[in-house]
N, C-alpha and C positions, 0 to 999 in steps of 0.2 A: 286721151293721152295723160299719163301720170305726170303730175307737177311736183316741184319741190315742196310747195306748201302742204300737200297731202302727206308727204313723207314726214315733214316736221310735226304735223298734227298727230301722227301715230307715235312718233319718237318721244314727244314731250317737250317741255319748255326749259329744262335745266341747261344753263349756259355757264361755261367756265372761261373767265377772262383774266388777263393780268396786264399790268403796266410794263412797258419796255424797260423800266428802270429796276424791276424786281430781279433779285439774284437768281441765277440758273438753279442753284441749290434749292431755293424755295419753290421754283417751278417743278422741279423733279419731285419734291415732297408732295405738292398738290396733285400732280398727275398720278403719282403712285397711290396716294391715299384715296383719291376719287376713282381710280382705275379708268383713266382716260388717256387717250393717245395724243391729245392736242390741247393747246390753249390759244384762244383768240387774243391777240395783243391789241389793246385799245389805248389810244392816247388822246386826251381832250375830246372824248366822245366819238373819235373817228377810228376806223380800222387802220392799224399801223403795221400789222404783220400777223404771222402764224408761227407758233412754236410747236413742233411735233417731236416725237421720239427720234426721228431721223436727224434733226439738227442737234439734238442733245447727244446722240451717239457720235456724230461727227466731231462735236466739240470735245467729248471725253477722249476720243481717239487721238486728237491733235494735242491734247493737254496731258497725256499720260494717265488718263483715268481720273483726273481731278477737276471738279467743276470750279473750284477756287472762288474768287470774288467777281466772276464774270456776270454781267447783266444779260438779260434776255435780248436787249437791243443788239448786242454784239454778235449773236448767233441766229437770230430769228430770220425767217423768210420775210423780207420787208416789201415784197411785191406779190402777195398771194393772189391767185385767181379767185374770184368770188362769183356767186350767182344770185339771182333774185328769187323771190317766192314763186314767180310765174315761169321760171326756167323749167323746161321739160326734163324728165328723168333721162331721156336719151342724150340730151345735151350734157348733162352732168356726167354720164358715163364717158362720153367722148372726151370731155375736159380732164377727167380723172386719168384716163389712159394716156392722152396726149401730153399732159403736164406732169405725169407721175405723182399726182396729188391724192393722198389717201383721205384728206380732210379738206373740205371747202366751206368757207364761211358763206352764210346766206344773208345778204344785205338788202334792205328795202330803203333805198336812198342811203342816208348816213346811219340808219338804225340796224343794228345787228339783230337778226331774227333767229339765228341758230347756226349749227354746223352740220353738214351732211358728210358722213364718213363712208368709206368704201363698204363697211359692214352694213350700214343703213341702206345703201343702194342694193346690195345683195339680198337683204331681207325684203325690200320692196319688190324686187324683181321676182323673187320666189312667190311672194304673196299674190302678185299680179298674174303670174303664170298659173298658180293654183286656182284662182278665181276664173280665169279664162278656160281652164281645163274643166272645171265644174259646170260652167255655162255650156260648153260644147257637149258634155255628157248629158246635160238636161235637154239639149236640143235634139240629140239623137235618141229616138225611141228605143226602149228595151235595152239600154246600155247595161251590161253586167256591172253590178256594184263592186266597189273595192272590197276585197275580202277582209281588210282590216275594219271596215265600217260595219260589216255584217256580223262580226264576232259578237255574240251576246256577252254582256257584262257578267262577271262571276263574283 
């Protein structure tokens, strides 16, 4: 069974965090520059919330398109669902769908280990299905090869 820790291992170790007292304009700049859809909000070494493009869009809609001097604390999700490194990928899928969460922080006790995104999950599922498909083909004798694999390099 695929676990969160395996998805993080493939994804890499880069984490983007912010303090709840950072201005939303700074968060937008960071998210845009780094091409990320979320920031994990940490305060005094603890998970304080999540900021995603969803909260930013809602804020901009309410404020007439102006971020102003609003801090992350005012708009962040202050009760995000989180998972552990040992959580199964199936459970992450269920939580993402049930909670409408595109980004879920991975916590090992109080320590932030990473963030699992909807995209990360889709990528992991495709890779797992491809692996399973290859194993099944190897199990079945004389399975016709994939035509893309048989094409000689030019």
